[in-house]
N, C-alpha and C positions, 0 to 999 in steps of 0.2 A: 977810471972804469974806461975799457974800450967802446965804443958803439960805433956797430954797422949801418950800410946806406942801408936804405929804403930798399934800392934794387938788388944786394947782397942780401939784406932781409928777406924778399919775397923770392927771390931762388931758393934760398934754403926752405921757406914752407912748401914750395913746389915737389921738392927730393922727396919732403915729409911726406906727403899726399901720397907721391909714388910709391915708397915701399909700404906705405900703408896699404894700399889698392891692392901688391905683388903679395903680401899676407895675407888677405882675405881670400883671395883667389887661390893660394895654395890649401885656404883651410875647408875649402870648399871643394877644392880636389881631396883633399882627403878624405872628408864625410862622403863625398859620394861617390866615388872610385875605389876609396882600401878597402872595406866589405867585400866587392866582387873580388878582389885579388885575395883574400884573405879567405873564400868557402873552400876550400878546398885544405885538405894535410898540407902542412907542409914537410914532413918527412915523410915519406912511402917506404915502402915497407922494403923485405932485403931482395926478393927477388922482383920487382916493380922496377920499371925503367923511369929512368926520371925524364918527364918531359920539359922539351923549350917551353918557357912561357913567356910571352909579348908583356911582359911589364909595362909597358906602356902603351897597351890597348885591351879593354875589356868587351865582351859580346852583348849586345842589345838583348839577347833570349837571358841573359845570364843576370842581366840586372833587372829583368822582369821577374826571373822565376825567384831573386832574394825579394824583390822588392814586397812583393805575392807575400812568402814564408813570412815577413817582419810581419805584413800587415796583418795574417791569420794569427800570431802570434800575439799580437798586443789585443786582437780581436777576444783570442781566447782568454787571455789574459783578464782582459777587463770583466770576464764570466766567473773566473777565479776571484776577483776579488769579491764581486757580489756575493758570489755563494759561501767566501769564507767568512765575509761580515756576517752574514744569517748566522751561520754556523755557531758563531763565536756568541748572538745575542742568544742561541738558545744553548749555552755552559756548554760546546762540546768536547770541551776536556776533560769535563765527569764524565762523561759516558760512551767517549770515544779516542780518549787521549792518546792511543799509540796510533790508529789508523790516522787521527787529526795530525799527526806529526808526521810519519811518512810522504800524507799528500801535501805538508809543507817541503818535506826536503824535496819534494818535486819540484816544487815552484822555484828554489831556491836552486837545487841546478838547471831549472830553464833559464833563472835571469843570470846565471855567468853565463851560460853559452851563447846568449841574447848578447851579453856583453863583449864575446871574441867576435859576434857576427854568426854566429850557428845558426840561422834563423828555423831552419828546418828540425834541427836537433831540439832547438828552446820548443821548436811548437810541438814536438811528441813529447817533452818533458810536458809540456803546459796541459796539454789532451788529456796525457796520462792521470795528471794530479786532480782537472777537472771533473774526468770520470768518479778517482777516490772522491773528492768533495761531495757529487750528486749523492754517489751509493752513503753518503755518509747524512746526508740532508734524506734520504728515503730510510735510514736507517734510523734517526731521529725521528721521523712518524711513526716508526714502529714500535721505538721505545717508549714514545711520548706515549700510545696505543696501552701499551701494556702496562705502562705505568699507570694509567687511569684503568685498567681492568684491575691490577694488583691493588691500587687504592681501593676501590669501591667492593672487590671480593673482600677484604680484610676488615672495611667499616660493617659489612652486612654480615661478615662471621665473626664479630670482633669478641663476641662470649665464649670463642674457641680458638681463637688465634692471638699472638704479641702485638699490641697497639702499636708498637716499632715500626711493624712491616706500612701500616696504613701512613704514620709520622715517613716514610723516608719514599713511599710512591707519593705522594702530594708532594713532596719538595723535587723529587725529580717532576714533574709532570709541571709547577710552577720555574722549574730552571729551564725545561724544556719553552714549555711554551704560557707566558706568566698574562699575556693577556686573553688566554683561552679560558674560556668562561669553565668548563669542565674543569681545568687544572685550579681555577679558583672556588671552586664549590666542594673541587676532592679539600682543600686546605683548609676550608672554612668545617669541612663534615670532621677532616681529620684530629682537629684544632680544639673539637669536645666532646672526642670517641670518650675518652676516659670516664667524662660524665656519663652520656648515655649508656654507657655499660654498665656504669654505677646502679645505676635504674632501670636497667634491662636485666638487670641478675637481683636487683631487690624485687622485681616484680614477677621473676618468674618463681623465687621462692613465699610471695606471697598467695600463687595463684596453684603451688604446690599444696599450700595452707588450705585451700577454698576457701582465700579471704579474697572473694572476687572482686569487691567494688575496689578496697584499697588496690589490687593488682592492676586495673582498670588506671587508676591514678597515677601510678608509676608509668605505667607504657605511655599514657599524657604525657605525662611531665620530658620523659625520652623523647617522645615527638615531638615538643616544643623545644629541646633543644637541636634535633635532627631531624624536621620536618620530611625530609627525604626517606627516611630510616624504614625498608622493605620491610625489615624484620618486626619494627617496632609499630610499624603501622598493621601488619598481617597479625604479631600479640594482641594489638588493641583489640581490631576488628573480634579476633575467634573469643579473645575478653567479654566483649560487651554481648556478642551472642551468645556466651556460655551463664552471662547474667540476662541475656531474655529468656532463657530458656529455662535456667532456676524457676525465674519468676512463674513463666507457662503451668512448670511442673508443680511447682507450689500451690496454686491456683486448681490447679485440676487434682489434686490429692485433699487439697480442702474440699472440692465442691463431692468429691466421691465420699469423703467419708462424712459430713453431711446426708449425703445422701443413703449410707448405711443407717443412719440412724432416723429416717424417715423423716428428714428436715427439709424438707421439698425446696420453703422461700431462703436457708442458706446455701442451699447446693446451686441451687439458680444464679444466685447473689457471686458466686467463686467461678460456676461455670461462666457464666456474662466475663467476670475480672479476664479469666484465660484468653476470652473471645477478642479484648483491644488489647494484650499482647500480641496474639496470631490471629488477624482477622483472616475469617473462614476458613479455620484449623478445621479437618475434619474431624478431630477427636473430639471439638467442642461440639458440635452437630449433634455427634453419637450419644455425648454424655447429656447433652438437653432433652433427647430424646427419650434416654433414660430415665431421667426425672421425671418425663410426661409420664413414659408406661408404667416406672412406677406407683406413679401418683394414680392412676386411671386403677392398678390393679389394686391399692389398698383403698380406692374408693370401691372397686367393685367387691373388694372383700368386706369392706365395712355395711355396702349395701346388702350384701347377698346376708350376711349375719344379719341384719335387721329386717329384712324377707322373711329370714327362718323363725329370725324371734315372733312374727307375726304370725308366722302357720302354727309354732308351737301353742298360739295363745287362742288359736283359732279365730285370729283376725283375718279373714281369708279375703278382704276387698284390699286393705291396704297391702297386706304381701305384693297382690295384684298392681296393683301401684308402681311399689318397686321396682319389681322386676318388669314391667312394659318401660320403666323412667331406663333403666339398666341397656334395655334392650332396643332402646330410641338413639342411647348413646352409640354403643357397639353391638349392631344385630349379631353379629358371630359369637355372645358369649350362650354357648352349649345350655350351660346348666342353669340360664336363668329362661332358655327357648323350655329344656324338658320341666322344668316346676311352675311354667307359666300356666302350663297345658288343664295340670292337675288342679292348680289354686284356682285356677278362673270357674273349672265347675263346681267346685265347694264355696266359689263367690258367687256363682248365683243360685245356688241352692240357698246358701245362709239370706241373702237379700229376698228370695222367694218366701223363707219362709217366716224373716219377721217383719215381711208386707202382709201377712195374714195374721201371723199374732199382735201385730198391733193395731189390725181392723179387722177381729175375730164376725162382727154382723155382717161382711161380704159374705162370709160363707154362705148365706140365705140364700142367696144363686146359685141352682143347682150344676152352672159351667164353672164356676168358682172351688164351690163344694167337690167337683171332681178333681180340677186342680189340684184339690191341696192333698186329697186322697192319694197322687200320685206322688205330692212332694212328700209326703209319710213313707210310699214305699219305696222312693230315694234315698232319703236319708236312711231307710233302714238299712239298705243295702251298704252302706259304708261301711267298709271293714278299719275295725282301732277305732271306731270314733271316738273324740273328745268328749270331756263334761260339757264344754256349750252343744255339741250336738248333740249329747243324750239331751241335754236338758230341752233343745230345740225340739225332740225328736216326743218329750212325755208332753210338752206343753200344746203343741201339733195336735197333737192324737187326742188330746182333753179336749180343745179346743172344739176339734170337730165332729165328738162327741156331742159337747152342749149345743151346737150349732142345730141339733136334731132333734133336742128334746124339747117339750113344753115346760113352764112353770104356771104356778097355779100361782096369780097376783091378788092384793088384796088391796081395794079402794074405799077409801073411807072417804064421806062426805058429812051434810049438815042438812038433809033430809031436806035440804030448799033449793039448794043446787040442780039446774038440770046439769047433768053430765052428759057428755059425747065421746068416746073413746074413739079417734080417727082410724080410720081402714080399718075396723074391727066392726063397730055395734054402736047405737044409741041406750045408754047406760039408764040415763034419766035420772029420778030424783032420789035415793038411798040413804042410808045412815051408813054400812057396811055391804060390801059387794066383792066378789071373787071373780075372775078371768083366764082362764086358763091360756096361755101366750107362749109362740117362740120368742127365741131369740132375736132381736131386733131393738130398733127405733120405735117411741109411741108416744104420741099426743093426745092429752085426755083438757078436755075444757070444758068450762061450767058457766053458767048464764045463770042469773036471778034478777029480778026485775026490780029495779032500783038501785043495783048494786054494779060495782064497777067488774068485766068479767075477768076469768081467769085462765094460764092455758099453762099446766105442765109437764114436761117434757122428764122422760125416762127410760133407760136403757133396761133390756133382755138379753140375760149372756149365758144364761142356761144353768146359770149356779142361783139358788133361792134368793127373793129378794130379803134383804135385813131387817126392812120397815115396809107399813104398808103405805100406797100410795094415798096422798090428803088432797083434793079436790073439794072447794069452798067459797060460794064466794062472799066477804065478809068488810068488804070497802063498801060504804055506802057513797052513792052518787050525789 
C-alpha cells in the first residue's frame, strides 16, 4: 500500500475543509435567498409582460415581508395545533366530522403552500382553518349544552319518551366533556334510568289505586336510585302531602261522627289528633268550638228539662236554682231568663207558706197573722194551681182559722199540788179543771211540800186536745 507523506496528507485535508465550507455557504444561500426568489408566480399570464429579474439581487423589504408572513404562519399554525388537539379530545369527528375535515384540508393546503415558500397564501389558509376550528369549538360547546339539556329533559320525562334519547345524550356529553361534572351526572342518571322508570310507573299505578303508602315507598326507591330526579321528588312530595291530608280528613271525619252521637270525649280526641297533623288549622278550631257549643246545648237542654221537671212537681226553689246556674254560665239564655221570673215568685210564695205551716204558733202575732192572710190571698190568685199549692192553700187557710180559735183544755192533778199556768193564771190545787186557751205554747208548774217540783209544757194548735194535761208532784224528796 502506498503511503502519503505528512505534507501531502495535510494539503489534502485542507482541500477537504475548503470544499465543505463552500458547500455550507451554498446551502445557507439556498435557504435564505431561494424563498425570496420564488415568492412570485413563475409563469405569468398571457397578457402580462415578463419582467427582467435580477436573480442575483433580493431587496431587503421583500426579505422582511416574507419573513413576517412566515412567522405569522407559524404562529397561526401553533394555534391551529392547540385547537385541533382540543377538538380531537372532544371527539369532534363524532359530532362535526365534515366540518372538521374541511378545516384539516385547509391546514394541509397551507402546509403545501408553506413548503413552496408561499407564506402569504399559507397564512390565509391557516387563518381560514383556525377560524373554522374556533367555530367548531363554539359548536362543540353548543352541542354539549344541547346534549346536557336533551339528556336532562329525557331523564325527567322518562315515563313519556325513549330511554335511548337520554343514553345517547349522555354518551355525547361524555364524549365532548368527559371531565365535566354535569356530563358525569347525566351519564350516571341515564345508567339507572330504566330502574327509575320501573319504580315511577309502579308508583303511579299504586297512586291511582289510592294505595298511598305503597306509592310513597315506590317513589322513595326511585329517588334512592336517582336523588336528583325532579319528577320523582315532586311525586313523592305530593304523595306525602296526600297521606297527611288523608290522615287529617280521617281524624276530622271520626270527630264529627262522634259529635253526631254526642260522644264529646271521642270527638275532642279525634279533633286533637287532626290538630297534630295540621297545627293551627282553622277547621280544627272550628270543630272544637262545635263540640263545646254542642256540649253546652246538651247541658242546657238537660238542665232546662230538669228545671221543668221541678216545676211540674212544684219544686220551685230547685227549679230556680237550676235556672240561676244556667244564667251564671250563659246570661244570654232567654228561656231561662223568662222562666226565672215566674219561678222566683212561686218559690218565694212556697217558702213563705211553708214557714207558716212549719210554725203556725207564730200566727199569734197580729202582724204575722196579717202576712198569712195576704199569702193566702196571693196563693188563691194563682191560675191553675198544682196539687201541692192546692194543699198548701187548704193547710194555710185551716191554720189561720185555728190560730184564732180558743180550745177548752182539761188539766188534772192530785188535789195536793199547787198548780200555776204561766202567763195565764194560778190554778191552785185541784183534781181536775178546764181552761179556755188560744193556740200557743204553755207551761204548767206544780209545787208540793216535801216533793220535787214538776214542769209540764204543752202546745195548743187550735185542734182539740186528745188527752188531759196531768200536773202532779209525786216524787218525794
